[in-house]
N, C-alpha and C positions, 0 to 999 in steps of 0.2 A: 612158637610161643605166642606170637601176635594173633595167629589164627585161633588158638585156644582162648585167649583173652577176649577176642571179638565174639566167639561163641558164648562165652560166659556172660558177656555184656548183653547179648541178645536175649538170653534166658532171663536175666534180671529185668530187662525192659518189659518182657512179656509178663513177668510176675508183677511188676509195678503197675501195669495197666489194670490189674485186678486188686491192687493193694487196698483200695478204699473198701473192698468187700471183706477184708480180713481184719483181725484185731492187731495188726502190726503196721501202724501208720508211718514208721520211720525206717530208713535204711541207714545203717551204721557202718562206717568205714573204720577199720582198726589197722594201724601201722605196726610194723615189726617191734617198735619200742613200746607198744601197749596203749598208745594214745588213741582214744575213740572219739569220733565226731559223727553226729547224726544229722540227717536232713529229712524233711518231710518227703514221703515216698510219692505222693501225688504230684503230678506235673513235673517230674524229675527227668532230666536228660543227662546223658553221659557221652563224652567224646574222648577218644584216645589219639594223641599226637605227640611225637617226639618223646616217648617214654613217660608221658604224663597223662593222668586221668583227670579230666575236668568234669565236675558234676555241677549242674545248674538246677536250682529249685526256686520256689517262690521266696525263699529267705536269702538268696544270693548264690554266689559261685564258690566252690572249693576245688583246689587242685592238689592231687596226690602224685608222688613219684611212684610209678608202677613197681619199681624195685623194692620200695619200702612198704607197699601195701600188703598186709598179712591176710586180711579177710574182710568180707562184706556180709552183713546179715540184717534181716528185718527184726525190729524190736517194737515193743508196746510203748516204750517211753524213750525220749531222746537221751543220749549218753550224757551223764552228768546231771540229769534232772532229778535224781532220787534225793539229793541233798535238800532241794527246795521243797519237796513234799512234806518234810517234817513239820513245817509250819501249820499244816492242816490237821495234824494228829492231836487228839485229846491227851491230857496228862495222865500218867500211870500212877501218880501219887495215891496212896491208900489202897492199892491193889496187892493182894498176896497170892501165893502159889508159885509153882515153878515158872521161872522167867528166863527167856533167852535174850541176851543183850548184844546189840550191834552198834557200831559207830554210825554217824549220819551217812557215811559213804558206803555202808553195807558190810563192813568187815566184822566178822563174828568175833565177839569178845569172850563169851562163855555162857554157861547155864548155871543159874543160882536157885536155891530152894525158895527164895522170896525176893521181892523188890528191896526190902530193907537190908537183906544180906548182900545183895548186889551193890547197893549204894555204899555200904560199908567197905567194900572191896575195890571199888572203882576210883580212878583219878577224877579230879574235877573236870566237868565238861557236860555236853549234851549227848544222850544216848537214845537209841530206839529199842524199845522193849516189846517182846512178843510173849503173851500169856493168855491162856484160855481162848485161843483162836482169834485174839484181837491184837492190834499193834498200837503202841502208845509211845510218846516221848517222855523223857524225864531228864532233869538236870541234877547233877551231883555237884555240891559245893565243897 
């Protein structure tokens, strides 16, 4: 098992050496309970000792128990960063046509024939709306 893990680590390190050339600047670690944590892939080092994976990056160190680590993968954005991106979206108010509605954390809520129909059906809160190839935020009161 340790040999397989070390081979996997070597492959990740080789990929990370080229991570700046790709559109995936983060390496995300997901534990068996579904919690994901991301670190910048550039200047990343990993060590394995005593059943623990220690990952060091420019933002600090993280330690994971190997037994609870489910997967590692490269991503375009850091885990959990999608919620903060809603601040930069323009408002969808006044737009009509089929709309797909999501929570700020990316959970699909449903598709509606118009934004006004969606607002009439949704609970109070902030939602991300996709319509006509564009993405917007909207608030339901």
